C-alpha positions, -999 to 999 in steps of 0.1 A, spaced: 115 -568 229 78 -574 230 61 -605 241 24 -610 240 17 -626 274 -21 -627 271 -35 -659 257 -47 -655 222 -80 -669 208 -77 -702 190 -82 -686 156 -58 -657 161 -21 -657 152 2 -662 182 26 -633 185 61 -632 199 88 -608 188 123 -602 200 152 -583 185 187 -597 193 203 -563 199 237 -556 212 240 -543 247 245 -505 247 280 -507 261 291 -529 231 283 -500 209 301 -476 232 332 -498 234 332 -505 196 331 -468 187 358 -460 213 381 -487 198 373 -473 163 381 -438 174 414 -450 190 423 -468 158 415 -437 137 436 -416 160 465 -440 156 462 -439 118 459 -400 119 490 -395 141 488 -357 137 489 -357 99 474 -328 79 449 -326 51 430 -357 41 450 -378 65 435 -358 94 398 -366 88 397 -397 65 404 -423 92 375 -409 113 352 -406 83 358 -442 73 363 -461 106 335 -446 127 306 -451 102 319 -485 93 320 -495 129 285 -481 136 272 -501 105 289 -533 117 275 -529 152 240 -523 138 244 -553 115 253 -576 145 222 -565 164 196 -566 135 183 -602 139 146 -605 148 130 -636 162 93 -639 159 64 -664 161 37 -652 137 11 -667 114 21 -703 122 58 -698 116 89 -693 136 108 -665 119 145 -660 126 159 -632 104 149 -643 69 146 -680 78 110 -694 82 100 -726 99 63 -737 98 55 -748 133 37 -779 120 73 -794 116 82 -787 152 84 -819 174 95 -802 206 110 -769 219 135 -769 247 144 -736 265 182 -735 272 202 -715 298 238 -706 291 251 -741 302 225 -759 281 233 -738 251 270 -745 255 262 -783 257 240 -782 225 265 -761 206 296 -779 220 296 -816 227 260 -822 215 265 -802 183 253 -815 150 268 -801 118 234 -801 101 217 -780 127 205 -744 119 222 -721 144 216 -684 151 237 -678 181 246 -644 197 273 -647 224 261 -617 243 227 -634 249 228 -662 275 197 -681 267 185 -700 237 159 -724 225 164 -757 208 136 -764 183 136 -802 174 122 -808 140 100 -836 127 103 -833 89 114 -864 70 122 -843 39 146 -819 58 180 -832 70 182 -804 96 177 -822 130 171 -790 151 174 -752 152 192 -734 180 182 -698 183 195 -673 209 168 -656 230 167 -634 261 134 -650 270 138 -687 260 108 -699 281 84 -673 265 97 -681 230 93 -719 236 58 -714 249 49 -692 219 61 -718 194 43 -746 213 11 -725 214 14 -718 177 19 -755 169 -13 -764 189 -20 -798 204 6 -824 195 
């Protein structure tokens, strides 16, 4: 995770970048469960049955864990980038940093079926980006972030004066 804490000049691109990686112990636990499952499938068999479960389950689990932690959130060149989704900051009306309870509220009782959500349960914080685009039916984005205040500030700085 890298956050550019220094104020950027007015003509420079505001930078914020964060990767929503899994905690290291999720990978350890996932690979341990895959190894246990491969051992159960093996059950002391000989030949292909001895190595095939390990050759299939361990790489598949590693690939799945990598895929879960691949999402990148960035503010760059006047856009909020979340994985391959792009939101020009000129359409941002407000940004609200959320703690775990606020995220639960926005995604629970205050949920909107048209909202764009990139939520990772292992990350407590999030930001709610309220949109002001009459052509877009999406009312807001909810994006997980380990540093929701820094992300909200970066989006608001990129947007400029309201």
